[in-house]
N, C-alpha and C positions, 0 to 999 in steps of 0.2 A: 696323341695326345703328347706334348713334349712338360715337363717338370722339372723344375730346376732346382736345387736349394743349393743356398749360398752357405761355404762350409769356411769363410774366412775367419780369421781370428775374434773377429768383435759376433760373431752369428755363435761358431763353435763355442763360446762363453755363455751366451744366451742359451744354449740347447740343441744346435745343428742336428747334432751326432743322433739324438733322441728323437728329432723329428725324423729323419732321413729312416733311421730302424722303422719308426711307427708305420713311414708313409711305404716302406718295403714291404712291411706284412701286411697292412690293410691291401694292398694292391694285389697281393697274393692270395688273401684270404678271399677279393671279389672276383677270383678269375681274372682280372683286367693285367695279366703281363705284357698280353699280346698288344692293349689295346694303350699302354700309358710306356711311355719312355722317363724313367728315373733316372735324372743326372743332379753332377754337384759342379760348384763353380767356385770359385773364390771373387772376392767381395764386388756388390754390385751397387755400392755407392749410398747405399740407406741405411747405415750404420744405426743410425739410432732410433729406430724401429724393432720390433723383435726381431725372428729368424728370416730371413728373407726368403721367401719362394716365388717362383714366378710359373704361371700356366699358360704355355701357347704366349708369350711375353707380355701377362697382365701380372702386376705387381700383387704378392699378398704379404700381410707380416703375419708368422706363426708364431706359436714356442710349444711346448713339447703336450701342455693342457690344452690346446686347441687343435691338435692336429686331427686328430677325429673327427669333428667339427666340421673343419677345413676339408679335409677327403671328404665327406661326405657330400657335403655345399658344392664345393668347386672342382671336386674333377668326377667322383661315380654320377652325380647326377648329370655332367658333361658329357659322359660318353657313350 
């Protein structure tokens, strides 16, 4: 599963660093390092939303406050 987090300036201001750090920890804590390819990219063109995250090319809007719920519903439940 490929998970990509936008680290462009707009998403950075909205908390992309915290989202990345939380996702890294959640992937590790759940033993999914072999199944989840977590990466970063610059602007995805959806700057008006929250931090842009794609899971296998499907867009999501995430915030530091919703990262764990996002992980459970869209990553952990699907690997």
